[in-house]
C-alpha positions in Angstrom: 141.6 255.6 233.8 139.3 258.5 233.5 140.0 259.2 229.8 142.3 257.8 227.2 144.3 261.0 227.2 145.5 260.1 230.8 147.3 257.0 229.6 150.5 258.6 228.4 150.6 260.7 231.6 150.3 257.6 233.8 153.0 255.9 231.7 155.4 258.8 232.2 154.6 259.1 235.9 155.3 255.3 236.4 158.5 255.3 234.4 157.2 253.2 231.5 158.8 255.3 228.8 162.2 255.1 230.5 161.8 251.3 230.9 160.8 250.8 227.3 163.6 253.0 225.9 166.2 251.1 228.0 164.9 247.7 227.1 164.6 248.5 223.4 167.9 250.4 223.4 166.4 253.6 222.2 168.2 256.9 222.6 165.8 259.6 223.7 166.1 263.0 222.0 168.4 265.3 224.0 166.1 268.2 223.4 163.1 266.7 225.0 160.7 269.5 225.9 158.7 269.2 229.0 156.2 271.8 227.7 154.8 269.0 225.4 153.7 267.0 228.5 152.4 270.1 230.1 150.2 270.8 227.1 149.1 267.1 227.0 148.2 267.3 230.7 146.1 270.4 230.0 144.3 268.5 227.2 143.7 265.4 229.5 142.2 267.5 232.2 139.5 269.2 230.0 
């Protein structure tokens, strides 16, 4: 991993968040905004 900021991006790309939410019986917010991950990706690429 190039920087620590890439870890959440890799987790999302590999489906880790979906896996954890299903295993832990978590209900994701229905209004999940992809713009947050876009901003995070911009931060990670600096």
